[in-house]
N, C-alpha and C positions, 0 to 999 in steps of 0.2 A: 522318413520323418526329419524335418529340419531341426538342427540343434539350436539351442537358445543363443549361443554365441554367434551363430550365422544369421539370426533374426535381428534386423536393424530397425531402430526407431529414431525418427527425427522429432525433437521437441522444438516447436517454433513459436517465438514471439513475433507475429507476422509484420511485414512492412506496412507502414501507414504514413503518418506525418513524421518527419525527422524529429528525433528527441521526444516522441510521444511516450509518456510514462504510463504505459498500460497497466503495470502491476500494482500501482498504488491504489488506495481506497477510492480516490476520485480521479480517474484516469484523464490525463490531458497533457498538453505541452504547458509547462509551468513558467510563471513569471520570474521565479528565482533560479531557474536552470536545474531544478530538481529532476533527477532521473533515478528510478528505483531499479534494483536488481530484479530479474524475473524469478523471484524466490520460490513461489509455489510450483512453477513449471520446473525449476531446477531440482526441487525436492522430488518431484515425480520422476525426473530423469535419473536421479540417484537411486531411487527405489527400483527402477527398471534395470539399471546396471547391476545392482546387488543381486537381482534375480537371474543374472547371467546374460542379459541382452546387450547388444552393441548399440551405443547411443551417439547422437549428435545433438547439440543444443545451439540454436541460432537466435540471437537477439537482434533482429533487423533494425528496429528504431535506434538502438544504441550504436550500432555499427554503420548506420546510414545506408543500409542495403535496400535496393528496390526489388520488385517482384522478379525481374529477370535474373538478378544476381542470386536471389534466394533459390529460384527454380534450378539454376545451373548447379549450385552446391548440393541441393537435395537429389538431383538426378545423378550426380557423381557418387553420392553415398548410397543411393538406391535402397531406401528403406521399404519395409513391408507395412509399416505403420507410421502415420504422421499425426502428431498431437499438436493442435493449434490452440494457443491461448486466445481469449477473446475479452472484450469489455463492452459495457453498454454503448458508449459513444462510437466505438469502432466496429460494431457487430456486422453492419452491412458490408463494410470493407473486408472484414475477416471471412465472411461467407464467400465473397468474391475471390479471395486468396485461395480458399479451399477449392473452388471451381477451377481456377487456373492450375493448381497443383494436380488435381484429378485428371485434367487434360494431358499434363506432362507425364504423369505416372498413373495411368488408369488402373493398375493392379494394386496400388497402395490403398490400404484402409485408412480413412481419415476420421479422427475423433476430435471433437471440440470440447474445451473445458473453460472454467471460469465462473465468476459470480453471476454474470448475466445468464449464462447457460444453465446454471443451477436454478435460477429463478424462473426461467422461461424455456425449458428444454424443448418442448414440442414446437413452439413458435420458431426457435432457432433452427431446428431441423428442417422446417419448411422453407427456410431462406435459400437453400441450395440442395439439389439432388446429389451433389458431390459429397455431402457430409454423410458418413455412414452411421455415426453414433455420437451421442452426447454423454460425457461422463460428468455426473453431478456430485456436489459436495466435495469432501476430501477425496481427491482422485488418485493419490499416490499408488495405492495398491490396486485400485480399479484398473489403471493403465497396465500395471505389471501383469495382472491376471488376464486382461484382454490380450496382451501380447502372447501369453502362454497358450491361451485358447487358439489364437490364430496360428501360432507356431506348430501346435500339436493337432490342429484340425479337430478341436472339440467344440461343443456348442457355446457360442459367445453369449447366448441368452442366459447361461448359468452364472455369468459374471455380474455380481451385485454392483449397482450404482450406474447402470447404463440405460439410456433411452435410445430407441431405434426409429428409423424412418416410417415404419409401418404402424407406429403408435404404441408398440409394446414397450415395456420397461421391466427391468429386473429388480426393482425395489431399491429402497434407500440403504446405502452402506453405513453401518454404525461408525462413529468417529473412532480414529485410531486410539486404542487404549494406552499402548506403550510407545510413546514417541521417541524414546531412546533407541528403539529398533530401527529408526530411520537413519541412513548414513548422513554424515556431515554435508550440508548443502554447499559449504565453502569449497569442498574438493571438486565439485562440478564447476563452480565459478572458476577455479584455478585452471581447469582444463580448457574451458570454452569461452570465457569472458575476459574483458580487459577492465581492471578495477578503475582505470582512469576515466572510463565512460560514465561512471555512476557518481552521483552527487546528492547530498542532502545538506542544506545550509545549517542544520542543527548539529552537524558533526564535522570534525576536522577532516580535511581532504588530503589524500584519498582514504576511503573507508570501505569496510565490508559489512554487509547487512546479514544478520541471522535472526532466528527466533528461538527463544528458550521455552516456549509454551505454545499451546493451541487452545482456542476457545476463550471466551470472556464471560465472567459471571455477571456482568452488568447488562442492562437491557435498554440502553439508549436507542431510541426509535430510528435513528438515522444510520447507525453503524452497520456497514454492509457485510463484513467478514463473519461476525457471529451469527447473522441471520441467514447466511447462505452457505459458505464453505465450512466453517469450523464449529458452529454451535456455541452454546453458552456454558457447557461443562468445561471447566478449566483443567487442562492436562499438562503436567509439568515434566520437562526433562530433568534428570537427576543433576545435582550440582556438579558432580565430577564429569559428567558427559558434556556439560556446557563449558567447563574449564578446559577440558581436553580440546574442544574445538577452538577456543580462543588461542590456546598455545599453538595449535596447528596453523591458524591464520597468521600469527606473528612470525612463525618460521617459514611459511610458504609464500607469503605475499611481500615481496621486497618493497620497502618504503611505506607500508600501510601505517596510517596515523591513528585510526580509530575503528571501533566496532559499534554498529548501530543495532540495538536489540529492538526488532520490529514487532514484538508481542503487542497484542491489543492493549494490554496494560501490564507492563513488566512488574509493576509494584503491587499487583493484586494480592500477592502473598508476601507480606513484609518480612517475615522471618526468613523466607527463602532469599529475598534480596540481600539480607545481612549475611546469610550463609555463602552466597555467591561472592559477595564483597570480601568476606573474611578468607574465603578460599583463594581469591586472587592475590591477597596479601601473603598468605601462607606459601603459595607457589611462586611468589615474586613475579607475578604477571604485571608487566608495566605497559599499559596502553590506555589511551583515552577512550571513553565510551559514553554513549547516549542511549536514552530509552524513552518510551511513552509512559506517562504517569497520570494520576488523578490529583486534583487540587486538595486532597485530604491527607497527603503523605506527611508523616511526622518528622520532626527534626532529627531524632536519634537515628532513624533509618537513613535519612539523607546524609548525615554525617558519616555513617559507615560506608555508604556508597561513594562519597567524595574521597575518602581516604584510599579507596580502591581504584580511583581513576575516573569516576563519573564526572563528566564535564558539564553536561546539560540534560534537561528533561523537556520533552514536548508534552504540553498540558492543555487539555481541552477545558478552558474556563467557560466557553460558549456564550454566556449571557450575563448581564448585570442585573437581570430581573429574576427573582426567585420563582415567580410564576412561570416564566418561560422555561427555566430549568426543570420545574416539575412537569411541565407539559411534554417535555422530551424524555422524561424518565431518567434524568441525569443522576439524581440522588446525590447531588453535592449542594453545599450551602454557601451562598454568596458571602455571608458574614465570616466564614472561615477562610476565605481565599486570601485575605490580607495577612493573616497569621501564617498561612502556607508560604506566601512570598517572603515574609520576614525570615522564616526558618530556612528557606532556600538560600537567601542571601547570607545568612549567618553560617550556613554550611559551605558556602562558596560554590553553589551550583547555579549555572545559568538556566533561565527558563525561556522557552519559546511558547508564547501564549496564543491559543486559537480561539477566535471569537466568531460566532455565527449570528446572522440576522435572517428574518423571514420565518421564524419559528412559529408553530401554531399559536395564534392569538397575538402575534407581534404587532406593536404599534410604534409610532414615531417616538413616543415617550420611552418605551422599553428599549428601543435602539439607542437613544441618547444615554440611557443608564448603562448600556454595554460599553459605549465609548468612554464614558466617565470612569467605569471600572477599569478599563484597559490603562487609562492614564494614571489612575490611582495605584494600580498594581505595578505598572512600569516594568514589564518583563524586558529581557535583553532584546528579543525580537517578537513581533506579533504578525498575525494574519487576520484579516477581516474578510468574510465571504458570505454570500447568501447560502442558505442550506442547500447542499447538493443531495439529491435523492435518487435512489436506484431501485429497480424492480427487485422484489424479494424482501424489501424492508417495510416495517410498519409505517414509516414516514411516507413512502411512495403510495401506499394504499390510502393514507389519510388525505393527502393532497389530491389524489386522483378522484376519490369519492366525493370531494367537496368542490370539484371543478376548479381547483387552484393549480393544476398542472397545465402549463400553457401549450404543451405539445406532447405527442406520443411518438413523434419521429425521432428515434434515438440518435440519429446523426446531428440533431439540433442541440444535443448536450454539449457540443463544442461550437466555437466560432469557426469561420473559414480558416483561420490561422492555427486552429487547434487548441485555443485557450478554453477554459471552462465557460460555459454559457448558462445563464440563469433561466431555468425552466419552471420556476414556481412564482406565485404571487401570494399575497394574503388577502383577507377580507378588506383590509384598509390600504395596503401598499402594493403598487405595481412592481413588476420585475425591474423596470427602469429605476424606480425609486430605491429599491434594495441595492442595486449596483452602484448607484450614485452615492448612496450613504457610505458604502464600503470604500469607494475611491476617495471620498473626502476624509473618512476616518483614518485611512492609511496615511494620507498626506499630513493630517493633523497630528498624528502620533509621531511619525518619523521625522518631520521637518521642524520639530521643536528645537530651539537652540540648545537646550539642556541635553536632549538626546544626542544630537550631533557631537557635542563636546564629549559626552560619555563614550561614544564609539571611537572617537579619535584617541581618547585616553586609553581605552581598552587595547587598541592595536599597539599603542606606544609601549604599554606595560607588558603586553603578551604578544610578541611578534608572531607566534604560531597561529594567531587568529587572522593574520593578514590575508593568507591565501584563501581561506574560507570566505571571509568578508568580501574580498575583491571579486571572487568568482561569482558570488551571489549578486553583488551590486551591479556587475556589468549588464546583466539582463534585467534586473529588478528596477533600476533607476529610471529606465526609459518609460516604464509604466507608472512609476511614482510621480514623475514630473509632468506627464501629459494630462490633458483634460479628460474628463469622464467620457468613456465610450459606453453608452448605456446598455449594450448587449454583452459586454465583457465582464465575466465573473472574476472575483478578486482573490481567489485562493492562491497561496504561495506554493 
């Protein structure tokens, strides 16, 4: 019987387009140079290592590796199990990678994971005979248990959370109840990844991304993680567990400037936000940090967060029309957004505002309301983009059922260069009109003299902002200044 330590697992973010940010909610090559850590894949690798298995983690798009380089490294490691991350726009490519690896390592068991796999497991398995199983939902322990079954030659059909080529499945795995039990994902980053590869314009560079919770209690129809991988039940890491990991990051990553909390909504539990903030002050943890938030957060919570080092928040304002917000089940109120922005400025926290168009019932008038809201709120940075929809979400079903999805060829979710592509329309607006509006709105917002002066002043007063701003601007400005390309989606 093979010992666990002798059983090897490769976790692969497979090669595709260089700098393709597969792990983010809307996978693509981004205009701002954003590249996400392969966080969920790394969490699964950490869980497998904790179970005693030998692991390797490869992030091919971040390291610029092609299939030949990846195959060479995997053959040298000689794993018995290969876990391949996937996404909607890259799924055909990812199936091809699985086939190439099966040819090179015919005895290796290949499992695929990700949001797209969770939404369409049987369809994904049909893409290649080289794929042996699909792990759906939260797959951390599914992969560890699959490895144990393969290692000990016990039935893999008893491992919950798997779909197989013959159409069988082992049922849904419940969400992980105690997420403190998961090892620090940053320890896996430290061993296998280069922090310099990863960038988010909302955080100081270089930064490390972690999550302090799983699941989201809100039910926005477009958000893919709660509707596929993590569910809507909010599960929280303990405050001490989070603080311990931040202290590890500061000690282990030379020159790290920031931590990005990639929770669906870090601020879902305001009391816990304050407890984490107070804990950072008590432990004298000194690092900049950024998180996702809703436009209903109060001043007192933001003030506590700012005192503990919170630099910025990424906020989904989405629309200037209350009707549109209600149609996507956002459960925020346009009238309260101005007060939120006033409170954020008073607290000294920068806001990155996200605005979407093409929502159910969208018209030219409601899009104009969205641009007007963005200008009125005047966040530090913004993004305008047509709604991106993915299998497994309520939004995908809504557009598909009404004939408003322009293609079901998932490779068309990207342009040939890897940028987001708009695959929806509305009853009134074409895909081209949605993209054109976003192009124009972006220019209208960013090229205002008052905004340009604000940015120059910000960099002059806060030199630490220069590296982040310059890194983002190098790629973003060429898209900002060029004319509209009607098929290129505008998400940052």
